[in-house]
C-alpha positions in Angstrom: 0.0 -0.2 -0.6 1.7 3.4 -0.9 1.1 6.4 1.7 2.4 9.7 1.4 2.4 11.5 4.9 2.6 15.3 4.5 4.1 17.0 8.2 5.0 20.6 9.2 2.2 23.0 8.3 1.0 24.8 10.1 0.0 28.9 11.1 3.4 32.0 10.4 3.7 35.2 10.1 4.1 36.8 7.0 7.9 36.5 5.9 8.4 33.5 7.9 9.9 30.0 7.2 8.0 26.8 7.2 9.9 23.7 6.4 7.1 21.3 4.6 8.1 17.3 5.1 6.6 14.0 2.9 7.8 10.4 4.1 6.8 7.8 1.3 6.6 3.9 2.3 4.9 1.6 -0.3 7.4 2.7 -3.2 10.6 2.5 -4.8 11.7 5.9 -3.9 15.1 6.3 -5.6 12.6 5.8 -8.7 9.8 8.4 -8.1 9.8 12.3 -9.2 8.9 14.1 -6.2 6.1 16.8 -6.2 5.1 19.8 -4.7 1.8 21.1 -5.5 -0.5 23.4 -3.5 -4.4 24.3 -3.7 -5.7 27.5 -2.3 -10.2 27.8 -1.4 -12.1 28.3 -4.9 -8.0 27.4 -7.0 -7.3 25.0 -9.5 -3.9 23.0 -7.6 -1.2 24.2 -9.1 2.6 22.9 -9.0 4.9 24.3 -6.9 8.0 22.4 -7.5 9.0 19.4 -8.7 12.0 16.8 -8.1 13.1 14.8 -10.8 15.2 11.4 -9.1 18.4 12.9 -10.4 18.0 15.7 -7.8 17.3 18.1 -10.6 14.6 21.0 -9.5 12.0 22.9 -10.9 9.5 26.0 -9.6 6.7 27.7 -10.4 7.8 31.6 -10.8 5.7 32.6 -7.9 7.8 30.9 -5.3 11.6 30.6 -7.3 14.1 32.1 -5.1 11.6 31.6 -1.7 11.2 27.9 -1.7 13.6 24.7 -2.1 12.5 21.4 -3.2 14.9 18.2 -1.4 15.0 14.9 -1.5 16.5 12.3 0.9 16.2 8.9 -1.0 17.9 7.1 2.6 14.9 8.0 4.0 11.8 7.9 1.5 11.3 11.6 2.4 11.3 15.3 0.6 11.0 18.4 1.9 10.3 22.1 0.9 11.5 24.9 2.8 9.7 27.3 2.5 11.1 31.3 3.1 9.8 34.6 2.7 5.9 33.8 3.0 2.9 36.0 1.7 -0.4 35.7 3.1 -0.9 34.5 -0.8 1.1 31.2 -0.1 -1.4 30.0 1.6 -2.6 26.8 0.9 -3.3 22.7 0.7 -0.4 22.2 0.0 -0.3 18.8 -1.5 3.0 15.8 -1.8 3.1 13.8 -5.6 5.2 10.8 -6.0 5.4 9.8 -10.3 7.2 7.2 -11.4 10.2 8.0 -14.0 8.9 5.5 -16.4 5.5 5.5 -15.8 2.9 8.7 -15.1 0.8 6.3 -14.1 2.0 5.6 -11.2 1.0 8.8 -9.9 0.5 9.5 -6.0 -1.1 11.7 -3.6 -0.6 12.9 -0.1 -3.7 13.8 2.7 -2.4 16.9 2.2 -1.1 19.9 4.9 -2.4 23.2 5.1 -0.3 26.1 5.4 -1.5 29.8 6.4 0.6 33.3 6.6 -1.4 35.8 8.0 -0.1 38.1 10.8 
């Protein structure tokens, strides 16, 4: 059974930082590209950042220079370091795992809420 379990969300003031974690089980983690997506109320889910099996990364323009995605294959974990947070970053953040050969092997976590507010 595949599970992606996110943690690290919460309430933070504008300008603050949070680090999200996603622990994967039930998959060969090193063979999966990992991503963070977010969805605000009334909006579509959008890509925040992705990291390939070779640790190549890409980011949404809105988070470039503020967010950093990383992975630890030994711990089956992907991280999202978020700095200089703004109220516009308020969303539910979802972890995604997609096999590097088969896009049908695509899994999601349950999401973690990030709220940026003073």
